C-alpha positions as CSV (number, residue, x, y, z in Angstrom):
1,M,78.4,-31.2,3.0
2,N,78.1,-27.6,4.1
3,K,76.0,-27.2,7.3
4,K,74.2,-24.1,5.9
5,L,73.2,-26.1,2.8
6,I,71.9,-29.0,4.9
7,H,70.0,-26.5,7.0
8,W,68.3,-24.6,4.1
9,L,67.9,-27.4,1.5
10,P,65.0,-29.2,3.2
11,R,63.2,-25.9,3.9
12,I,63.5,-24.7,0.3
13,L,62.5,-28.2,-1.0
14,G,59.5,-28.2,1.3
15,I,58.3,-24.9,0.0
16,L,58.8,-26.1,-3.6
17,F,56.9,-29.3,-2.9
18,A,54.0,-27.3,-1.4
19,L,53.9,-25.2,-4.6
20,F,54.1,-28.3,-6.7
21,I,51.1,-30.1,-5.1
22,S,49.2,-26.8,-5.2
23,I,49.1,-27.1,-9.0
24,F,46.9,-30.2,-8.7
25,A,44.2,-28.0,-7.0
26,L,43.7,-26.1,-10.2
27,D,41.5,-29.0,-11.6
28,A,38.7,-27.6,-9.4
29,F,38.2,-24.9,-12.1
30,G,36.3,-26.5,-14.9
31,E,34.0,-25.6,-17.7
32,G,30.4,-25.1,-16.7
33,I,31.1,-25.0,-13.0
34,P,29.9,-21.8,-11.2
35,F,32.7,-19.6,-10.0
36,I,31.8,-19.9,-6.3
37,E,31.7,-23.7,-6.4
38,S,35.0,-23.7,-8.2
39,V,36.6,-21.5,-5.5
40,I,35.2,-23.7,-2.7
41,G,36.5,-26.8,-4.6
42,F,39.9,-25.2,-5.1
43,L,40.2,-24.5,-1.3
44,I,39.2,-28.1,-0.6
45,H,41.7,-29.4,-3.1
46,L,44.4,-27.4,-1.3
47,L,44.1,-29.5,1.8
48,P,47.2,-31.5,1.1
49,T,49.1,-28.2,0.6
50,Y,47.8,-26.9,4.0
51,I,49.1,-30.2,5.6
52,V,52.5,-29.8,3.9
53,I,52.8,-26.2,5.1
54,A,51.8,-27.2,8.6
55,V,54.4,-30.0,8.7
56,L,57.0,-27.6,7.2
57,L,56.3,-25.0,10.0
58,I,56.7,-27.8,12.6
59,A,60.0,-28.9,10.9
60,W,61.3,-25.4,10.8
61,K,61.2,-25.2,14.6
62,W,61.7,-28.9,15.5
63,E,63.7,-30.5,12.7
64,W,63.5,-34.1,14.0
65,V,59.7,-34.0,14.6
66,G,59.0,-32.4,11.2
67,G,61.4,-34.7,9.5
68,T,59.6,-37.7,11.0
69,L,56.2,-36.3,9.9
70,F,57.4,-35.7,6.4
71,I,58.7,-39.3,6.1
72,F,55.5,-40.6,7.6
73,A,53.5,-38.6,5.0
74,G,55.5,-40.1,2.2
75,F,54.9,-43.7,3.4
76,F,51.3,-42.9,4.1
77,Y,50.8,-42.0,0.5
78,I,52.6,-45.1,-0.7
79,F,50.4,-47.4,1.4
80,G,47.3,-45.3,1.1
81,A,47.2,-44.9,-2.7
82,N,45.9,-47.9,-4.7
83,N,47.1,-49.2,-8.0
84,M,49.2,-46.2,-9.0
85,H,52.0,-46.3,-11.5
86,W,55.4,-46.4,-9.8
87,S,56.2,-42.9,-11.2
88,A,53.2,-41.4,-9.2
89,Y,54.6,-43.0,-6.0
90,L,58.0,-41.6,-6.8
91,T,56.7,-38.1,-7.7
92,I,54.4,-37.7,-4.8
93,A,55.9,-39.8,-2.0
94,G,59.6,-39.4,-2.9
95,P,60.0,-35.7,-2.1
96,P,58.5,-35.8,1.4
97,I,60.7,-38.8,2.3
98,L,63.7,-36.9,1.0
99,I,62.8,-33.7,2.7
100,G,62.2,-35.5,6.0
101,S,65.5,-37.3,5.7
102,L,67.2,-33.9,5.1
103,F,65.5,-32.4,8.1
104,I,66.7,-35.2,10.3
105,A,70.2,-34.9,8.9
106,A,70.1,-31.2,9.7
107,Y,69.0,-32.0,13.2
108,F,71.9,-34.4,13.9
109,L,74.4,-32.1,12.3
110,S,73.3,-29.1,14.4
111,N,73.4,-31.1,17.6
112,K,77.0,-32.3,17.0
113,Q,78.2,-28.9,18.1
């Protein structure tokens, strides 16, 4: 696999995953809820996105550390969520595990030189 692709793929997927989970924060805006409360709720619902962005920034600089954190986050969701359908685990926990694995692969490929 091309080294450039392995370098950029986890970064791009990390950004896309942060955007994807940000969509779930939109449920803070509901009918009959005052605007200020909705905005505060929206910012609170974005906490998982802030965490993903922080891990992505760490991984951008230190691939193996960030990769490990992404994998940990995926397994944390698997063991922390209760009675979810298997597709929810795959949709929410799968991408961070994949992204983390790609960051670790990029780390090992860059250190072979």
